[in-house]
Backbone as XML, in Angstrom:
<?xml version="1.0"?>
<chain id="A" units="angstrom">
  <residue number="1" name="MET">
    <atom name="N" x="0.841" y="-1.162" z="0.001"/>
    <atom name="CA" x="-0.002" y="0.002" z="-0.002"/>
    <atom name="C" x="0.888" y="1.234" z="0.000"/>
  </residue>
  <residue number="2" name="GLU">
    <atom name="N" x="0.614" y="2.127" z="-0.877"/>
    <atom name="CA" x="1.422" y="3.334" z="-1.026"/>
    <atom name="C" x="0.604" y="4.542" z="-0.573"/>
  </residue>
  <residue number="3" name="PHE">
    <atom name="N" x="1.232" y="5.416" z="0.274"/>
    <atom name="CA" x="0.558" y="6.616" z="0.773"/>
    <atom name="C" x="0.984" y="7.823" z="-0.027"/>
  </residue>
  <residue number="4" name="GLU">
    <atom name="N" x="0.017" y="8.677" z="-0.287"/>
    <atom name="CA" x="0.317" y="9.913" z="-1.007"/>
    <atom name="C" x="0.701" y="10.978" z="0.008"/>
  </residue>
  <residue number="5" name="ARG">
    <atom name="N" x="1.800" y="11.617" z="-0.211"/>
    <atom name="CA" x="2.295" y="12.636" z="0.700"/>
    <atom name="C" x="1.660" y="13.986" z="0.355"/>
  </residue>
  <residue number="6" name="ASN">
    <atom name="N" x="1.122" y="14.687" z="1.377"/>
    <atom name="CA" x="0.528" y="16.005" z="1.187"/>
    <atom name="C" x="1.647" y="17.046" z="1.138"/>
  </residue>
  <residue number="7" name="THR">
    <atom name="N" x="1.725" y="17.762" z="0.065"/>
    <atom name="CA" x="2.767" y="18.786" z="-0.075"/>
    <atom name="C" x="2.163" y="20.178" z="0.009"/>
  </residue>
  <residue number="8" name="GLY">
    <atom name="N" x="1.021" y="20.332" z="0.674"/>
    <atom name="CA" x="0.359" y="21.628" z="0.823"/>
    <atom name="C" x="1.203" y="22.586" z="1.663"/>
  </residue>
  <residue number="9" name="SER">
    <atom name="N" x="0.783" y="23.840" z="1.699"/>
    <atom name="CA" x="1.528" y="24.840" z="2.452"/>
    <atom name="C" x="0.904" y="25.025" z="3.837"/>
  </residue>
  <residue number="10" name="ARG">
    <atom name="N" x="1.682" y="25.542" z="4.768"/>
    <atom name="CA" x="1.204" y="25.838" z="6.119"/>
    <atom name="C" x="1.217" y="27.341" z="6.303"/>
  </residue>
  <residue number="11" name="LYS">
    <atom name="N" x="0.179" y="27.862" z="6.945"/>
    <atom name="CA" x="0.068" y="29.287" z="7.165"/>
    <atom name="C" x="-0.339" y="29.554" z="8.603"/>
  </residue>
  <residue number="12" name="ALA">
    <atom name="N" x="0.026" y="30.704" z="9.086"/>
    <atom name="CA" x="-0.388" y="31.128" z="10.432"/>
    <atom name="C" x="-0.952" y="32.529" z="10.337"/>
  </residue>
  <residue number="13" name="ASP">
    <atom name="N" x="-2.021" y="32.756" z="11.058"/>
    <atom name="CA" x="-2.609" y="34.086" z="11.158"/>
    <atom name="C" x="-2.154" y="34.655" z="12.495"/>
  </residue>
  <residue number="14" name="VAL">
    <atom name="N" x="-1.451" y="35.770" z="12.480"/>
    <atom name="CA" x="-0.916" y="36.376" z="13.694"/>
    <atom name="C" x="-1.562" y="37.731" z="13.905"/>
  </residue>
  <residue number="15" name="GLN">
    <atom name="N" x="-2.147" y="37.909" z="15.094"/>
    <atom name="CA" x="-2.719" y="39.194" z="15.474"/>
    <atom name="C" x="-1.972" y="39.683" z="16.701"/>
  </residue>
  <residue number="16" name="ILE">
    <atom name="N" x="-1.559" y="40.928" z="16.683"/>
    <atom name="CA" x="-0.827" y="41.501" z="17.805"/>
    <atom name="C" x="-1.492" y="42.807" z="18.205"/>
  </residue>
  <residue number="17" name="ARG">
    <atom name="N" x="-1.731" y="42.975" z="19.505"/>
    <atom name="CA" x="-2.244" y="44.235" z="20.049"/>
    <atom name="C" x="-1.190" y="44.803" z="20.977"/>
  </residue>
  <residue number="18" name="PHE">
    <atom name="N" x="-0.774" y="45.999" z="20.706"/>
    <atom name="CA" x="0.207" y="46.659" z="21.543"/>
    <atom name="C" x="-0.479" y="47.706" z="22.410"/>
  </residue>
  <residue number="19" name="SER">
    <atom name="N" x="-0.055" y="47.840" z="23.645"/>
    <atom name="CA" x="-0.548" y="48.899" z="24.515"/>
    <atom name="C" x="0.558" y="49.271" z="25.490"/>
  </residue>
  <residue number="20" name="ASN">
    <atom name="N" x="0.386" y="50.415" z="26.126"/>
    <atom name="CA" x="1.361" y="50.849" z="27.108"/>
    <atom name="C" x="1.389" y="49.904" z="28.289"/>
  </residue>
  <residue number="21" name="PHE">
    <atom name="N" x="2.565" y="49.677" z="28.819"/>
    <atom name="CA" x="2.721" y="48.872" z="30.015"/>
    <atom name="C" x="2.523" y="49.781" z="31.212"/>
  </residue>
  <residue number="22" name="ASP">
    <atom name="N" x="1.635" y="49.399" z="32.095"/>
    <atom name="CA" x="1.363" y="50.203" z="33.276"/>
    <atom name="C" x="2.011" y="49.582" z="34.501"/>
  </residue>
  <residue number="23" name="LEU">
    <atom name="N" x="2.534" y="50.425" z="35.344"/>
    <atom name="CA" x="3.044" y="49.983" z="36.633"/>
    <atom name="C" x="2.182" y="50.590" z="37.713"/>
  </residue>
  <residue number="24" name="PRO">
    <atom name="N" x="1.756" y="49.848" z="38.665"/>
    <atom name="CA" x="1.910" y="48.399" z="38.767"/>
    <atom name="C" x="1.050" y="47.694" z="37.739"/>
  </residue>
  <residue number="25" name="PRO">
    <atom name="N" x="1.316" y="46.404" z="37.508"/>
    <atom name="CA" x="0.556" y="45.680" z="36.479"/>
    <atom name="C" x="-0.862" y="45.364" z="36.947"/>
  </residue>
  <residue number="26" name="MET">
    <atom name="N" x="-1.609" y="46.404" z="37.227"/>
    <atom name="CA" x="-3.009" y="46.279" z="37.589"/>
    <atom name="C" x="-3.743" y="47.393" z="36.898"/>
  </residue>
  <residue number="27" name="GLN">
    <atom name="N" x="-5.014" y="47.362" z="36.956"/>
    <atom name="CA" x="-5.819" y="48.360" z="36.268"/>
    <atom name="C" x="-6.127" y="49.514" z="37.214"/>
  </residue>
  <residue number="28" name="ASP">
    <atom name="N" x="-7.298" y="50.077" z="37.056"/>
    <atom name="CA" x="-7.722" y="51.199" z="37.881"/>
    <atom name="C" x="-8.080" y="50.759" z="39.296"/>
  </residue>
  <residue number="29" name="VAL">
    <atom name="N" x="-8.553" y="49.515" z="39.419"/>
    <atom name="CA" x="-9.062" y="49.010" z="40.694"/>
    <atom name="C" x="-8.562" y="47.588" z="40.915"/>
  </residue>
  <residue number="30" name="LEU">
    <atom name="N" x="-8.285" y="47.273" z="42.164"/>
    <atom name="CA" x="-7.954" y="45.904" z="42.549"/>
    <atom name="C" x="-8.839" y="45.544" z="43.730"/>
  </residue>
  <residue number="31" name="LEU">
    <atom name="N" x="-9.678" y="44.507" z="43.564"/>
    <atom name="CA" x="-10.526" y="44.014" z="44.643"/>
    <atom name="C" x="-9.763" y="42.897" z="45.359"/>
  </residue>
  <residue number="32" name="ILE">
    <atom name="N" x="-9.603" y="43.041" z="46.668"/>
    <atom name="CA" x="-8.789" y="42.112" z="47.446"/>
    <atom name="C" x="-9.708" y="41.312" z="48.360"/>
  </residue>
  <residue number="33" name="GLY">
    <atom name="N" x="-9.820" y="40.016" z="48.105"/>
    <atom name="CA" x="-10.667" y="39.143" z="48.902"/>
    <atom name="C" x="-10.118" y="38.937" z="50.305"/>
  </residue>
  <residue number="34" name="ARG">
    <atom name="N" x="-10.981" y="38.547" z="51.230"/>
    <atom name="CA" x="-10.605" y="38.362" z="52.635"/>
    <atom name="C" x="-9.529" y="37.295" z="52.810"/>
  </residue>
  <residue number="35" name="ARG">
    <atom name="N" x="-9.478" y="36.305" z="51.933"/>
    <atom name="CA" x="-8.472" y="35.244" z="52.021"/>
    <atom name="C" x="-7.657" y="35.175" z="50.728"/>
  </residue>
  <residue number="36" name="ALA">
    <atom name="N" x="-7.446" y="36.322" z="50.095"/>
    <atom name="CA" x="-6.676" y="36.390" z="48.840"/>
    <atom name="C" x="-5.196" y="36.106" z="49.124"/>
  </residue>
  <residue number="37" name="PRO">
    <atom name="N" x="-4.444" y="35.723" z="48.084"/>
    <atom name="CA" x="-3.009" y="35.437" z="48.258"/>
    <atom name="C" x="-2.215" y="36.627" z="48.817"/>
  </residue>
  <residue number="38" name="ILE">
    <atom name="N" x="-2.659" y="37.848" z="48.526"/>
    <atom name="CA" x="-2.038" y="39.011" z="49.152"/>
    <atom name="C" x="-3.136" y="39.809" z="49.838"/>
  </residue>
  <residue number="39" name="GLY">
    <atom name="N" x="-2.802" y="40.409" z="50.934"/>
    <atom name="CA" x="-3.760" y="41.196" z="51.679"/>
    <atom name="C" x="-3.596" y="42.675" z="51.410"/>
  </residue>
  <residue number="40" name="PRO">
    <atom name="N" x="-4.367" y="43.503" z="52.096"/>
    <atom name="CA" x="-4.312" y="44.948" z="51.875"/>
    <atom name="C" x="-2.933" y="45.560" z="52.123"/>
  </residue>
  <residue number="41" name="GLU">
    <atom name="N" x="-2.236" y="45.102" z="53.159"/>
    <atom name="CA" x="-0.917" y="45.686" z="53.457"/>
    <atom name="C" x="0.105" y="45.308" z="52.383"/>
  </residue>
  <residue number="42" name="ALA">
    <atom name="N" x="0.074" y="44.071" z="51.908"/>
    <atom name="CA" x="0.977" y="43.661" z="50.827"/>
    <atom name="C" x="0.656" y="44.423" z="49.542"/>
  </residue>
  <residue number="43" name="ALA">
    <atom name="N" x="-0.630" y="44.637" z="49.275"/>
    <atom name="CA" x="-1.029" y="45.414" z="48.092"/>
    <atom name="C" x="-0.531" y="46.856" z="48.217"/>
  </residue>
  <residue number="44" name="ARG">
    <atom name="N" x="-0.640" y="47.425" z="49.420"/>
    <atom name="CA" x="-0.154" y="48.790" z="49.647"/>
    <atom name="C" x="1.345" y="48.892" z="49.369"/>
  </residue>
  <residue number="45" name="LYS">
    <atom name="N" x="2.108" y="47.932" z="49.871"/>
    <atom name="CA" x="3.562" y="47.930" z="49.647"/>
    <atom name="C" x="3.890" y="47.792" z="48.165"/>
  </residue>
  <residue number="46" name="MET">
    <atom name="N" x="3.133" y="46.917" z="47.472"/>
    <atom name="CA" x="3.379" y="46.704" z="46.042"/>
    <atom name="C" x="3.150" y="47.983" z="45.255"/>
  </residue>
  <residue number="47" name="VAL">
    <atom name="N" x="1.991" y="48.614" z="45.459"/>
    <atom name="CA" x="1.698" y="49.808" z="44.656"/>
    <atom name="C" x="2.590" y="50.986" z="45.037"/>
  </residue>
  <residue number="48" name="GLU">
    <atom name="N" x="2.960" y="51.080" z="46.306"/>
    <atom name="CA" x="3.860" y="52.170" z="46.711"/>
    <atom name="C" x="5.260" y="51.972" z="46.150"/>
  </residue>
  <residue number="49" name="ALA">
    <atom name="N" x="5.668" y="50.721" z="45.986"/>
    <atom name="CA" x="7.002" y="50.441" z="45.440"/>
    <atom name="C" x="7.110" y="50.811" z="43.971"/>
  </residue>
  <residue number="50" name="VAL">
    <atom name="N" x="6.050" y="50.576" z="43.206"/>
    <atom name="CA" x="6.126" y="50.793" z="41.759"/>
    <atom name="C" x="5.382" y="52.022" z="41.274"/>
  </residue>
  <residue number="51" name="ALA">
    <atom name="N" x="4.432" y="52.518" z="42.067"/>
    <atom name="CA" x="3.656" y="53.700" z="41.660"/>
    <atom name="C" x="3.340" y="54.541" z="42.907"/>
  </residue>
  <residue number="52" name="PRO">
    <atom name="N" x="4.355" y="55.161" z="43.490"/>
    <atom name="CA" x="4.156" y="55.889" z="44.751"/>
    <atom name="C" x="3.084" y="56.962" z="44.645"/>
  </residue>
  <residue number="53" name="GLY">
    <atom name="N" x="2.171" y="56.949" z="45.615"/>
    <atom name="CA" x="1.143" y="57.973" z="45.709"/>
    <atom name="C" x="0.029" y="57.901" z="44.682"/>
  </residue>
  <residue number="54" name="GLN">
    <atom name="N" x="0.001" y="56.880" z="43.839"/>
    <atom name="CA" x="-1.004" y="56.817" z="42.782"/>
    <atom name="C" x="-2.252" y="56.028" z="43.161"/>
  </residue>
  <residue number="55" name="TYR">
    <atom name="N" x="-2.166" y="55.189" z="44.185"/>
    <atom name="CA" x="-3.300" y="54.348" z="44.578"/>
    <atom name="C" x="-3.642" y="54.563" z="46.044"/>
  </residue>
  <residue number="56" name="GLU">
    <atom name="N" x="-4.915" y="54.376" z="46.353"/>
    <atom name="CA" x="-5.376" y="54.362" z="47.736"/>
    <atom name="C" x="-5.896" y="52.964" z="48.039"/>
  </residue>
  <residue number="57" name="ILE">
    <atom name="N" x="-5.530" y="52.445" z="49.206"/>
    <atom name="CA" x="-6.053" y="51.160" z="49.664"/>
    <atom name="C" x="-7.151" y="51.477" z="50.671"/>
  </residue>
  <residue number="58" name="ILE">
    <atom name="N" x="-8.353" y="51.017" z="50.393"/>
    <atom name="CA" x="-9.513" y="51.333" z="51.222"/>
    <atom name="C" x="-10.057" y="50.028" z="51.813"/>
  </residue>
  <residue number="59" name="LEU">
    <atom name="N" x="-10.046" y="49.920" z="53.135"/>
    <atom name="CA" x="-10.628" y="48.757" z="53.807"/>
    <atom name="C" x="-12.137" y="48.880" z="53.762"/>
  </residue>
  <residue number="60" name="VAL">
    <atom name="N" x="-12.826" y="47.772" z="53.485"/>
    <atom name="CA" x="-14.283" y="47.809" z="53.328"/>
    <atom name="C" x="-14.942" y="46.714" z="54.155"/>
  </residue>
  <residue number="61" name="GLU">
    <atom name="N" x="-16.218" y="46.912" z="54.410"/>
    <atom name="CA" x="-17.042" y="45.915" z="55.100"/>
    <atom name="C" x="-17.847" y="45.169" z="54.038"/>
  </residue>
  <residue number="62" name="ASP">
    <atom name="N" x="-17.442" y="43.940" z="53.746"/>
    <atom name="CA" x="-18.126" y="43.126" z="52.748"/>
    <atom name="C" x="-17.890" y="41.664" z="53.103"/>
  </residue>
  <residue number="63" name="ASN">
    <atom name="N" x="-18.788" y="40.780" z="52.680"/>
    <atom name="CA" x="-18.634" y="39.353" z="52.971"/>
    <atom name="C" x="-17.375" y="38.766" z="52.359"/>
  </residue>
  <residue number="64" name="HIS">
    <atom name="N" x="-17.081" y="39.122" z="51.104"/>
    <atom name="CA" x="-15.960" y="38.524" z="50.381"/>
    <atom name="C" x="-14.761" y="39.451" z="50.278"/>
  </residue>
  <residue number="65" name="ILE">
    <atom name="N" x="-15.002" y="40.739" z="50.119"/>
    <atom name="CA" x="-13.939" y="41.694" z="49.803"/>
    <atom name="C" x="-13.471" y="42.393" z="51.069"/>
  </residue>
  <residue number="66" name="GLU">
    <atom name="N" x="-12.152" y="42.383" z="51.272"/>
    <atom name="CA" x="-11.562" y="43.022" z="52.451"/>
    <atom name="C" x="-11.116" y="44.454" z="52.165"/>
  </residue>
  <residue number="67" name="ALA">
    <atom name="N" x="-10.629" y="44.669" z="50.944"/>
    <atom name="CA" x="-10.122" y="45.995" z="50.614"/>
    <atom name="C" x="-10.213" y="46.237" z="49.112"/>
  </residue>
  <residue number="68" name="VAL">
    <atom name="N" x="-10.130" y="47.507" z="48.751"/>
    <atom name="CA" x="-10.155" y="47.925" z="47.355"/>
    <atom name="C" x="-8.997" y="48.894" z="47.148"/>
  </residue>
  <residue number="69" name="ALA">
    <atom name="N" x="-8.175" y="48.616" z="46.148"/>
    <atom name="CA" x="-7.113" y="49.548" z="45.765"/>
    <atom name="C" x="-7.632" y="50.321" z="44.549"/>
  </residue>
  <residue number="70" name="VAL">
    <atom name="N" x="-7.607" y="51.643" z="44.643"/>
    <atom name="CA" x="-8.172" y="52.486" z="43.588"/>
    <atom name="C" x="-7.161" y="53.555" z="43.195"/>
  </residue>
  <residue number="71" name="LYS">
    <atom name="N" x="-7.015" y="53.793" z="41.887"/>
    <atom name="CA" x="-6.198" y="54.915" z="41.432"/>
    <atom name="C" x="-6.775" y="56.190" z="42.023"/>
  </residue>
  <residue number="72" name="ALA">
    <atom name="N" x="-5.961" y="56.943" z="42.725"/>
    <atom name="CA" x="-6.431" y="58.108" z="43.469"/>
    <atom name="C" x="-7.076" y="59.169" z="42.584"/>
  </residue>
  <residue number="73" name="ASN">
    <atom name="N" x="-6.580" y="59.339" z="41.363"/>
    <atom name="CA" x="-7.126" y="60.400" z="40.508"/>
    <atom name="C" x="-8.546" y="60.120" z="40.034"/>
  </residue>
  <residue number="74" name="ILE">
    <atom name="N" x="-9.040" y="58.907" z="40.201"/>
    <atom name="CA" x="-10.415" y="58.580" z="39.813"/>
    <atom name="C" x="-11.415" y="59.333" z="40.686"/>
  </residue>
  <residue number="75" name="PHE">
    <atom name="N" x="-11.017" y="59.615" z="41.941"/>
    <atom name="CA" x="-11.937" y="60.299" z="42.851"/>
    <atom name="C" x="-12.194" y="61.750" z="42.463"/>
  </residue>
  <residue number="76" name="SER">
    <atom name="N" x="-11.453" y="62.267" z="41.499"/>
    <atom name="CA" x="-11.783" y="63.596" z="40.990"/>
    <atom name="C" x="-12.908" y="63.510" z="39.953"/>
  </residue>
  <residue number="77" name="TRP">
    <atom name="N" x="-13.227" y="62.306" z="39.502"/>
    <atom name="CA" x="-14.296" y="62.088" z="38.531"/>
    <atom name="C" x="-15.592" y="61.635" z="39.178"/>
  </residue>
  <residue number="78" name="ILE">
    <atom name="N" x="-15.483" y="60.881" z="40.262"/>
    <atom name="CA" x="-16.661" y="60.285" z="40.902"/>
    <atom name="C" x="-16.401" y="60.239" z="42.404"/>
  </residue>
  <residue number="79" name="SER">
    <atom name="N" x="-17.449" y="60.423" z="43.192"/>
    <atom name="CA" x="-17.257" y="60.459" z="44.644"/>
    <atom name="C" x="-16.804" y="59.091" z="45.167"/>
  </residue>
  <residue number="80" name="ARG">
    <atom name="N" x="-16.009" y="59.132" z="46.200"/>
    <atom name="CA" x="-15.470" y="57.930" z="46.829"/>
    <atom name="C" x="-16.614" y="56.987" z="47.243"/>
  </residue>
  <residue number="81" name="ASP">
    <atom name="N" x="-17.623" y="57.520" z="47.923"/>
    <atom name="CA" x="-18.719" y="56.679" z="48.425"/>
    <atom name="C" x="-19.475" y="55.982" z="47.304"/>
  </residue>
  <residue number="82" name="ILE">
    <atom name="N" x="-19.795" y="56.717" z="46.253"/>
    <atom name="CA" x="-20.541" y="56.120" z="45.137"/>
    <atom name="C" x="-19.705" y="55.056" z="44.440"/>
  </residue>
  <residue number="83" name="LEU">
    <atom name="N" x="-18.421" y="55.343" z="44.215"/>
    <atom name="CA" x="-17.561" y="54.375" z="43.521"/>
    <atom name="C" x="-17.392" y="53.105" z="44.347"/>
  </residue>
  <residue number="84" name="ILE">
    <atom name="N" x="-17.076" y="53.241" z="45.626"/>
    <atom name="CA" x="-16.859" y="52.065" z="46.462"/>
    <atom name="C" x="-18.144" y="51.245" z="46.575"/>
  </residue>
  <residue number="85" name="LYS">
    <atom name="N" x="-19.278" y="51.916" z="46.775"/>
    <atom name="CA" x="-20.561" y="51.207" z="46.851"/>
    <atom name="C" x="-20.822" y="50.422" z="45.569"/>
  </residue>
  <residue number="86" name="THR">
    <atom name="N" x="-20.596" y="51.035" z="44.422"/>
    <atom name="CA" x="-20.815" y="50.380" z="43.134"/>
    <atom name="C" x="-19.857" y="49.209" z="42.943"/>
  </residue>
  <residue number="87" name="LEU">
    <atom name="N" x="-18.584" y="49.412" z="43.285"/>
    <atom name="CA" x="-17.598" y="48.329" z="43.148"/>
    <atom name="C" x="-17.959" y="47.135" z="44.021"/>
  </residue>
  <residue number="88" name="LEU">
    <atom name="N" x="-18.421" y="47.395" z="45.234"/>
    <atom name="CA" x="-18.797" y="46.298" z="46.130"/>
    <atom name="C" x="-20.056" y="45.588" z="45.655"/>
  </residue>
  <residue number="89" name="GLU">
    <atom name="N" x="-21.043" y="46.343" z="45.186"/>
    <atom name="CA" x="-22.272" y="45.722" z="44.680"/>
    <atom name="C" x="-21.974" y="44.780" z="43.522"/>
  </residue>
  <residue number="90" name="GLU">
    <atom name="N" x="-21.210" y="45.256" z="42.559"/>
    <atom name="CA" x="-20.929" y="44.447" z="41.371"/>
    <atom name="C" x="-19.817" y="43.438" z="41.620"/>
  </residue>
  <residue number="91" name="GLY">
    <atom name="N" x="-18.792" y="43.850" z="42.349"/>
    <atom name="CA" x="-17.663" y="42.963" z="42.612"/>
    <atom name="C" x="-18.045" y="41.760" z="43.461"/>
  </residue>
  <residue number="92" name="SER">
    <atom name="N" x="-18.957" y="41.938" z="44.383"/>
    <atom name="CA" x="-19.392" y="40.827" z="45.234"/>
    <atom name="C" x="-20.067" y="39.730" z="44.438"/>
  </residue>
  <residue number="93" name="LYS">
    <atom name="N" x="-20.639" y="40.078" z="43.309"/>
    <atom name="CA" x="-21.298" y="39.078" z="42.454"/>
    <atom name="C" x="-20.280" y="38.210" z="41.714"/>
  </residue>
  <residue number="94" name="LEU">
    <atom name="N" x="-19.056" y="38.718" z="41.569"/>
    <atom name="CA" x="-18.043" y="38.045" z="40.757"/>
    <atom name="C" x="-16.915" y="37.420" z="41.559"/>
  </residue>
  <residue number="95" name="THR">
    <atom name="N" x="-16.853" y="37.696" z="42.849"/>
    <atom name="CA" x="-15.693" y="37.291" z="43.630"/>
    <atom name="C" x="-16.067" y="36.315" z="44.728"/>
  </residue>
  <residue number="96" name="ASN">
    <atom name="N" x="-15.020" y="35.753" z="45.322"/>
    <atom name="CA" x="-15.173" y="35.010" z="46.568"/>
    <atom name="C" x="-14.048" y="35.476" z="47.487"/>
  </residue>
  <residue number="97" name="ALA">
    <atom name="N" x="-13.950" y="34.911" z="48.667"/>
    <atom name="CA" x="-12.986" y="35.386" z="49.659"/>
    <atom name="C" x="-11.536" y="35.216" z="49.218"/>
  </residue>
  <residue number="98" name="LYS">
    <atom name="N" x="-11.270" y="34.320" z="48.269"/>
    <atom name="CA" x="-9.893" y="34.085" z="47.807"/>
    <atom name="C" x="-9.540" y="34.912" z="46.570"/>
  </residue>
  <residue number="99" name="SER">
    <atom name="N" x="-10.470" y="35.715" z="46.104"/>
    <atom name="CA" x="-10.291" y="36.449" z="44.850"/>
    <atom name="C" x="-9.316" y="37.626" z="44.980"/>
  </residue>
  <residue number="100" name="LEU">
    <atom name="N" x="-8.651" y="37.866" z="43.893"/>
    <atom name="CA" x="-7.824" y="39.050" z="43.692"/>
    <atom name="C" x="-8.138" y="39.482" z="42.267"/>
  </residue>
  <residue number="101" name="VAL">
    <atom name="N" x="-9.012" y="40.487" z="42.124"/>
    <atom name="CA" x="-9.575" y="40.828" z="40.813"/>
    <atom name="C" x="-9.228" y="42.256" z="40.451"/>
  </residue>
  <residue number="102" name="LYS">
    <atom name="N" x="-8.670" y="42.430" z="39.238"/>
    <atom name="CA" x="-8.405" y="43.782" z="38.763"/>
    <atom name="C" x="-9.562" y="44.223" z="37.879"/>
  </residue>
  <residue number="103" name="ALA">
    <atom name="N" x="-9.776" y="45.541" z="37.833"/>
    <atom name="CA" x="-10.879" y="46.074" z="37.037"/>
    <atom name="C" x="-10.432" y="47.366" z="36.355"/>
  </residue>
  <residue number="104" name="LYS">
    <atom name="N" x="-10.896" y="47.542" z="35.147"/>
    <atom name="CA" x="-10.656" y="48.770" z="34.388"/>
    <atom name="C" x="-11.946" y="49.571" z="34.406"/>
  </residue>
  <residue number="105" name="LEU">
    <atom name="N" x="-11.859" y="50.836" z="34.742"/>
    <atom name="CA" x="-13.031" y="51.709" z="34.773"/>
    <atom name="C" x="-13.053" y="52.600" z="33.546"/>
  </residue>
  <residue number="106" name="ASN">
    <atom name="N" x="-14.219" y="52.764" z="32.984"/>
    <atom name="CA" x="-14.448" y="53.763" z="31.940"/>
    <atom name="C" x="-15.542" y="54.674" z="32.463"/>
  </residue>
  <residue number="107" name="ILE">
    <atom name="N" x="-15.167" y="55.863" z="32.836"/>
    <atom name="CA" x="-16.122" y="56.811" z="33.398"/>
    <atom name="C" x="-16.294" y="57.940" z="32.402"/>
  </residue>
  <residue number="108" name="SER">
    <atom name="N" x="-17.540" y="58.220" z="32.066"/>
    <atom name="CA" x="-17.829" y="59.382" z="31.228"/>
    <atom name="C" x="-18.888" y="60.199" z="31.941"/>
  </residue>
  <residue number="109" name="ILE">
    <atom name="N" x="-18.764" y="61.478" z="31.836"/>
    <atom name="CA" x="-19.689" y="62.384" z="32.502"/>
    <atom name="C" x="-20.423" y="63.183" z="31.446"/>
  </residue>
  <residue number="110" name="SER">
    <atom name="N" x="-21.742" y="63.214" z="31.574"/>
    <atom name="CA" x="-22.572" y="63.984" z="30.659"/>
    <atom name="C" x="-23.016" y="65.261" z="31.359"/>
  </residue>
  <residue number="111" name="VAL">
    <atom name="N" x="-22.961" y="66.364" z="30.636"/>
    <atom name="CA" x="-23.388" y="67.641" z="31.197"/>
    <atom name="C" x="-24.364" y="68.287" z="30.231"/>
  </residue>
  <residue number="112" name="HIS">
    <atom name="N" x="-25.479" y="68.697" z="30.765"/>
    <atom name="CA" x="-26.452" y="69.476" z="30.000"/>
    <atom name="C" x="-26.715" y="70.738" z="30.815"/>
  </residue>
  <residue number="113" name="LYS">
    <atom name="N" x="-26.523" y="71.866" z="30.204"/>
    <atom name="CA" x="-26.640" y="73.094" z="30.956"/>
    <atom name="C" x="-27.347" y="74.147" z="30.090"/>
  </residue>
  <residue number="114" name="GLU">
    <atom name="N" x="-28.303" y="74.816" z="30.682"/>
    <atom name="CA" x="-28.957" y="75.928" z="29.986"/>
    <atom name="C" x="-28.297" y="77.223" z="30.433"/>
  </residue>
  <residue number="115" name="VAL">
    <atom name="N" x="-28.105" y="78.117" z="29.496"/>
    <atom name="CA" x="-27.527" y="79.422" z="29.815"/>
    <atom name="C" x="-28.427" y="80.525" z="29.248"/>
  </residue>
  <residue number="116" name="ASP">
    <atom name="N" x="-28.399" y="81.669" z="29.874"/>
    <atom name="CA" x="-29.137" y="82.822" z="29.356"/>
    <atom name="C" x="-28.410" y="83.395" z="28.155"/>
  </residue>
  <residue number="117" name="ILE">
    <atom name="N" x="-29.171" y="83.753" z="27.121"/>
    <atom name="CA" x="-28.542" y="84.361" z="25.942"/>
    <atom name="C" x="-29.096" y="85.735" z="25.677"/>
  </residue>
</chain>
């Protein structure tokens, strides 16, 4: 029995997305579970080592989440209370006590204003 050898060509489709590397390698928010591999103090040391003064670590009262690390400049866009409440409401649905979850925020503000002419 003789086999026919396939002499076809091989191709690869390569897609590359480039973006800026951010330090620390986290997004705008880091949700830290009560039994996560790193706790709030370790997270504080990490962000202070690589991005001094750019993040705030906020201890919270939640079943699963012990703390939230947030880029400090975000609070100029949205109030601390509203942001933390929203993060806990939504984050609690996705996490457990061992979770360490990063999140990217996209905040847009709409303004409608009437002026006298």
